[in-house]
N, CA, C and O of each residue as an XYZ file, in Angstrom:
460
protein
N      42.078    -52.690    109.709
C      42.189    -51.298    110.108
C      42.265    -50.369    108.899
O      41.688    -49.282    108.889
N      42.985    -50.824    107.892
C      43.124    -50.017    106.684
C      41.770    -49.833    105.998
O      41.477    -48.756    105.480
N      40.962    -50.862    105.995
C      39.621    -50.788    105.388
C      38.746    -49.775    106.114
O      37.979    -49.042    105.490
N      38.866    -49.742    107.421
C      38.072    -48.806    108.215
C      38.473    -47.370    107.895
O      37.608    -46.506    107.757
N      39.746    -47.109    107.778
C      40.218    -45.763    107.450
C      39.759    -45.339    106.049
O      39.358    -44.193    105.850
N      39.816    -46.248    105.094
C      39.351    -45.946    103.731
C      37.851    -45.675    103.749
O      37.374    -44.741    103.105
N      37.121    -46.489    104.481
C      35.674    -46.313    104.583
C      35.329    -44.954    105.209
O      34.440    -44.256    104.722
N      36.026    -44.583    106.278
C      35.791    -43.289    106.920
C      36.157    -42.129    105.998
O      35.478    -41.102    105.994
N      37.217    -42.285    105.224
C      37.615    -41.238    104.278
C      36.543    -41.036    103.212
O      36.245    -39.904    102.830
N      35.975    -42.119    102.742
C      34.911    -42.033    101.725
C      33.682    -41.355    102.314
O      33.083    -40.495    101.669
N      33.307    -41.723    103.504
C      32.135    -41.124    104.159
C      32.349    -39.621    104.351
O      31.463    -38.822    104.047
N      33.518    -39.240    104.851
C      33.804    -37.818    105.088
C      33.788    -37.019    103.793
O      33.266    -35.905    103.760
N      34.345    -37.567    102.745
C      34.344    -36.838    101.473
C      32.940    -36.740    100.898
O      32.609    -35.734    100.270
N      32.112    -37.744    101.090
C      30.728    -37.697    100.612
C      29.948    -36.604    101.332
O      29.182    -35.873    100.704
N      30.134    -36.490    102.625
C      29.457    -35.455    103.402
C      29.918    -34.075    102.943
O      29.101    -33.161    102.831
N      31.197    -33.912    102.680
C      31.734    -32.633    102.216
C      31.142    -32.252    100.859
O      30.765    -31.099    100.653
N      31.058    -33.194     99.949
C      30.497    -32.927     98.623
C      29.027    -32.553     98.747
O      28.572    -31.626     98.077
N      28.280    -33.252     99.585
C      26.871    -32.945     99.774
C      26.696    -31.547    100.352
O      25.800    -30.816     99.930
N      27.526    -31.166    101.300
C      27.444    -29.833    101.904
C      27.737    -28.759    100.870
O      27.082    -27.716    100.870
N      28.695    -28.983     99.997
C      29.012    -28.025     98.945
C      27.834    -27.878     97.980
O      27.526    -26.771     97.539
N      27.189    -28.974     97.660
C      26.071    -28.937     96.720
C      24.906    -28.132     97.284
O      24.259    -27.399     96.535
N      24.619    -28.244     98.564
C      23.512    -27.525     99.177
C      23.730    -26.016     99.165
O      22.762    -25.263     99.059
N      24.976    -25.553     99.272
C      25.262    -24.131     99.283
C      25.042    -23.490     97.926
O      24.869    -22.275     97.830
N      25.047    -24.294     96.889
C      24.916    -23.778     95.525
C      23.459    -23.748     95.067
O      23.188    -23.681     93.868
N      22.527    -23.797     96.006
C      21.105    -23.790     95.650
C      20.423    -22.646     96.383
O      20.630    -22.450     97.580
N      19.601    -21.886     95.647
C      18.857    -20.765     96.234
C      17.364    -20.978     96.007
O      16.958    -21.649     95.058
N      16.569    -20.410     96.872
C      15.116    -20.485     96.754
C      14.550    -19.068     96.794
O      14.911    -18.261     97.651
N      13.669    -18.790     95.861
C      12.993    -17.473     95.802
C      11.488    -17.701     95.795
O      10.998    -18.650     95.183
N      10.764    -16.828     96.475
C       9.304    -16.817     96.425
C       8.891    -15.437     95.970
O       9.248    -14.433     96.586
N       8.131    -15.395     94.878
C       7.725    -14.125     94.284
C       6.268    -14.234     93.858
O       5.832    -15.271     93.359
N       5.522    -13.157     94.060
C       4.137    -13.136     93.610
C       4.112    -12.945     92.092
O       4.724    -12.018     91.561
N       3.390    -13.842     91.401
C       3.216    -13.778     89.949
C       1.724    -13.841     89.668
O       1.028    -14.728     90.161
N       1.239    -12.898     88.874
C      -0.197    -12.820     88.616
C      -0.649    -13.873     87.605
O       0.022    -14.148     86.610
N      -1.812    -14.449     87.902
C      -2.423    -15.455     87.042
C      -3.787    -15.821     87.590
O      -4.173    -15.365     88.667
N      -4.524    -16.653     86.846
C      -5.890    -16.993     87.244
C      -6.146    -18.472     87.482
O      -6.774    -18.841     88.475
N      -5.671    -19.318     86.588
C      -6.180    -20.688     86.550
C      -5.056    -21.710     86.373
O      -3.872    -21.377     86.419
N      -5.462    -22.949     86.171
C      -4.493    -24.023     85.981
C      -3.729    -23.887     84.665
O      -2.592    -24.346     84.558
N      -4.347    -23.260     83.667
C      -3.611    -22.989     82.424
C      -2.479    -22.003     82.714
O      -1.375    -22.147     82.188
N      -2.753    -21.018     83.539
C      -1.722    -20.054     83.950
C      -0.618    -20.784     84.707
O       0.568    -20.548     84.474
N      -1.015    -21.667     85.609
C      -0.049    -22.423     86.409
C       0.934    -23.154     85.506
O       2.148    -23.079     85.697
N       0.404    -23.850     84.538
C       1.268    -24.621     83.628
C       2.194    -23.688     82.840
O       3.382    -23.970     82.686
N       1.648    -22.590     82.348
C       2.440    -21.638     81.552
C       3.544    -20.986     82.399
O       4.685    -20.867     81.953
N       3.199    -20.573     83.607
C       4.159    -19.924     84.499
C       5.277    -20.896     84.882
O       6.458    -20.555     84.811
N       4.896    -22.096     85.284
C       5.899    -23.077     85.692
C       6.802    -23.474     84.526
O       8.010    -23.625     84.706
N       6.232    -23.645     83.337
C       7.056    -23.975     82.166
C       8.012    -22.843     81.823
O       9.166    -23.094     81.476
N       7.553    -21.609     81.915
C       8.407    -20.459     81.601
C       9.508    -20.297     82.655
O      10.626    -19.897     82.331
N       9.195    -20.605     83.893
C      10.178    -20.455     84.977
C      11.247    -21.541     84.925
O      12.337    -21.375     85.473
N      10.937    -22.630     84.279
C      11.860    -23.760     84.268
C      12.915    -23.575     83.178
O      12.880    -24.254     82.151
N      13.851    -22.655     83.406
C      14.950    -22.404     82.480
C      16.198    -23.134     82.986
O      16.174    -23.748     84.052
N      17.282    -23.063     82.218
C      18.520    -23.743     82.602
C      18.987    -23.244     83.974
O      19.095    -22.040     84.205
N      19.259    -24.180     84.868
C      19.700    -23.854     86.217
C      18.599    -23.943     87.257
O      18.877    -23.919     88.456
N      17.344    -24.046     86.811
C      16.214    -24.145     87.739
C      15.973    -25.613     88.063
O      15.833    -26.446     87.167
N      15.928    -25.912     89.343
C      15.683    -27.282     89.799
C      14.194    -27.561     89.973
O      13.719    -28.658     89.680
N      13.460    -26.552     90.456
C      12.023    -26.735     90.700
C      11.333    -25.394     90.590
O      11.851    -24.374     91.046
N      10.162    -25.403     89.984
C       9.339    -24.198     89.885
C       7.893    -24.602     90.162
O       7.351    -25.492     89.506
N       7.280    -23.945     91.130
C       5.902    -24.279     91.491
C       5.127    -23.002     91.790
O       5.533    -22.187     92.618
N       3.984    -22.846     91.085
C       3.133    -21.675     91.276
C       1.850    -22.114     91.961
O       1.224    -23.088     91.544
N       1.455    -21.404     93.007
C       0.224    -21.700     93.736
C      -0.872    -20.754     93.268
O      -0.745    -19.534     93.379
N      -1.936    -21.322     92.750
C      -3.048    -20.533     92.200
C      -3.722    -19.675     93.270
O      -4.123    -18.547     92.985
N      -3.851    -20.181     94.477
C      -4.562    -19.457     95.535
C      -3.768    -18.272     96.073
O      -4.322    -17.193     96.283
N      -2.488    -18.470     96.293
C      -1.662    -17.394     96.848
C      -0.954    -16.586     95.761
O      -0.434    -15.502     96.027
N      -0.938    -17.113     94.547
C      -0.249    -16.520     93.401
C       1.252    -16.370     93.661
O       1.889    -15.446     93.157
N       1.799    -17.277     94.442
C       3.225    -17.255     94.754
C       3.956    -18.306     93.929
O       3.559    -19.470     93.878
N       5.031    -17.868     93.288
C       5.911    -18.755     92.537
C       7.120    -19.053     93.411
O       7.814    -18.141     93.859
N       7.365    -20.335     93.648
C       8.540    -20.768     94.392
C       9.502    -21.396     93.397
O       9.155    -22.340     92.687
N      10.715    -20.857     93.355
C      11.714    -21.335     92.411
C      12.963    -21.750     93.177
O      13.498    -20.985     93.979
N      13.413    -22.963     92.920
C      14.669    -23.462     93.472
C      15.639    -23.536     92.303
O      15.365    -24.197     91.301
N      16.781    -22.850     92.434
C      17.707    -22.743     91.306
C      19.153    -22.678     91.763
O      19.445    -22.498     92.945
N      20.043    -22.826     90.808
C      21.484    -22.711     91.061
C      21.931    -21.303     90.657
O      21.892    -20.964     89.474
N      22.351    -20.487     91.614
C      22.792    -19.126     91.298
C      23.993    -19.078     90.358
O      24.222    -18.063     89.700
N      24.754    -20.151     90.289
C      25.900    -20.177     89.378
C      25.468    -20.338     87.922
O      26.260    -20.099     87.010
N      24.216    -20.741     87.699
C      23.738    -20.968     86.339
C      22.656    -19.999     85.895
O      22.482    -19.782     84.695
N      21.921    -19.408     86.838
C      20.850    -18.475     86.488
C      20.601    -17.538     87.670
O      21.280    -17.615     88.694
N      19.628    -16.665     87.512
C      19.272    -15.736     88.596
C      17.758    -15.637     88.695
O      17.032    -16.057     87.794
N      17.299    -15.081     89.794
C      15.862    -14.888     89.981
C      15.316    -13.947     88.907
O      14.214    -14.158     88.402
N      16.076    -12.920     88.557
C      15.630    -11.985     87.519
C      15.497    -12.659     86.161
O      14.579    -12.343     85.405
N      16.400    -13.583     85.841
C      16.315    -14.306     84.566
C      15.043    -15.153     84.522
O      14.379    -15.239     83.489
N      14.713    -15.770     85.646
C      13.489    -16.574     85.724
C      12.270    -15.674     85.547
O      11.363    -16.007     84.785
N      12.238    -14.544     86.239
C      11.089    -13.642     86.164
C      10.972    -12.986     84.790
O       9.861    -12.708     84.338
N      12.080    -12.738     84.126
C      12.027    -12.237     82.745
C      11.392    -13.257     81.824
O      10.600    -12.903     80.951
N      11.732    -14.523     82.014
C      11.147    -15.589     81.206
C       9.639    -15.689     81.444
O       8.868    -15.895     80.507
N       9.229    -15.542     82.694
C       7.794    -15.580     83.031
C       7.084    -14.366     82.431
O       5.965    -14.491     81.933
N       7.714    -13.209     82.472
C       7.109    -11.995     81.914
C       6.934    -12.106     80.396
O       5.978    -11.568     79.839
N       7.852    -12.799     79.734
C       7.759    -12.950     78.278
C       6.565    -13.778     77.840
O       6.132    -13.675     76.692
N       6.018    -14.606     78.741
C       4.815    -15.366     78.398
C       3.553    -14.647     78.863
O       2.454    -15.190     78.747
N       3.702    -13.410     79.398
C       2.538    -12.584     79.701
C       2.170    -12.437     81.155
O       1.165    -11.798     81.463
N       2.940    -13.000     82.059
C       2.584    -12.940     83.480
C       3.527    -12.004     84.233
O       4.740    -12.208     84.259
N       2.946    -10.984     84.840
C       3.718    -10.009     85.617
C       4.014    -10.552     87.005
O       3.239    -11.324     87.570
N       5.152    -10.132     87.539
C       5.496    -10.463     88.918
C       5.619     -9.151     89.680
O       5.496     -8.070     89.104
N       5.862     -9.258     90.968
C       6.024     -8.045     91.764
C       7.327     -7.332     91.438
O       7.509     -6.179     91.829
N       8.237     -7.992     90.729
C       9.520     -7.387     90.374
C       9.605     -6.972     88.905
O      10.209     -5.949     88.582
N       8.998     -7.767     88.013
C       9.102     -7.502     86.573
C       7.718     -7.587     85.936
O       7.032     -8.603     86.052
N       7.323     -6.526     85.272
C       6.010     -6.483     84.624
C       6.104     -7.056     83.210
O       7.107     -6.888     82.516
N       5.042     -7.730     82.808
C       4.961     -8.252     81.446
C       4.630     -7.111     80.491
O       3.896     -6.189     80.844
N       5.166     -7.179     79.297
C       4.847     -6.182     78.274
C       3.387     -6.356     77.859
O       2.856     -7.466     77.890
N       2.741     -5.250     77.471
C       1.331     -5.317     77.057
C       1.128     -6.278     75.897
O       0.130     -6.998     75.857
N       2.054     -6.299     74.960
C       1.938     -7.202     73.803
C       1.950     -8.662     74.254
O       1.198     -9.477     73.718
N       2.789     -9.003     75.229
C       2.842    -10.374     75.739
C       1.586    -10.707     76.536
O       1.071    -11.822     76.442
N       1.089     -9.750     77.320
C      -0.132     -9.961     78.099
C      -1.329    -10.217     77.181
O      -2.155    -11.085     77.464
N      -1.423     -9.473     76.098
C      -2.562     -9.612     75.185
C      -2.562    -10.932     74.436
O      -3.589    -11.318     73.877
N      -1.434    -11.636     74.409
C      -1.356    -12.946     73.761
C      -1.953    -14.052     74.631
O      -2.188    -15.162     74.153
N      -2.197    -13.749     75.905
C      -2.779    -14.745     76.807
C      -4.212    -15.079     76.386
O      -4.911    -14.219     75.849
N      -4.656    -16.317     76.622
C      -6.068    -16.635     76.393
C      -6.947    -15.729     77.256
O      -6.502    -15.219     78.284
N      -8.170    -15.536     76.840
C      -9.068    -14.602     77.529
C      -9.208    -14.915     79.020
O      -9.194    -14.002     79.846
N      -9.343    -16.187     79.368
C      -9.533    -16.537     80.785
C      -8.262    -16.319     81.600
O      -8.327    -16.226     82.826
N      -7.132    -16.237     80.951
C      -5.859    -16.053     81.664
C      -5.466    -14.584     81.800
O      -4.453    -14.272     82.427
N      -6.245    -13.692     81.227
C      -5.936    -12.270     81.338
C      -6.380    -11.803     82.724
O      -7.529    -11.416     82.936
N      -5.444    -11.852     83.645
C      -5.699    -11.648     85.072
C      -6.127    -10.243     85.429
O      -6.687    -10.032     86.505
N      -5.884     -9.272     84.563
C      -6.276     -7.883     84.858
C      -7.786     -7.693     84.750
O      -8.336     -6.761     85.338
N      -8.456     -8.560     84.010
C      -9.897     -8.425     83.801
C     -10.724     -9.180     84.817
O     -11.915     -8.905     84.956
N     -10.129    -10.127     85.535
C     -10.837    -10.974     86.507
C     -12.066    -11.658     85.918
O     -13.111    -11.708     86.566
N     -11.957    -12.184     84.704
C     -13.089    -12.833     84.058
C     -12.955    -14.346     83.979
O     -13.744    -14.991     83.288
N     -12.003    -14.918     84.649
C     -11.796    -16.361     84.602
C     -12.924    -17.057     85.369
O     -13.238    -16.673     86.496
N     -13.534    -18.083     84.759
C     -14.627    -18.776     85.408
C     -14.245    -20.208     85.798
O     -15.119    -21.009     86.127
N     -12.957    -20.534     85.765
C     -12.553    -21.880     86.213
C     -11.309    -21.832     87.055
O     -10.833    -22.871     87.512
C-alpha cells in the first residue's frame, strides 16, 4: 500500500510540473518579409535567441512562428534580432543600412529573386 501511495505521489507531482512548464511557453506568428530559402535560414537563425524554443519561417506565407519562454525573452526582442539582419516584420522595420547588406536576391523590396 505504501508503494502505491508513493507511486501516485510521483505521478501527481510529474503532472503538476508538466502543467507549469506549458504555461511558461508562448507562441507568436508575425509576418516577416523575405524571398527565398537563404532568407528563411537567415530569419530563423536571427529569431533563435536565448529563450526561443522554435523558430520557423514559411516562404510562401512569409509568416514567422516563434515558440519562446516569456520569462527569458519577448516577441519584440526576437523581431529586433530579425530586423538587425535586414528583414522587416509587420511590427518592426529593418534599418536601411541592414536591408542593404542583404544579398541582391534577398532584397525583398525589389522583387528580383529568381529562386
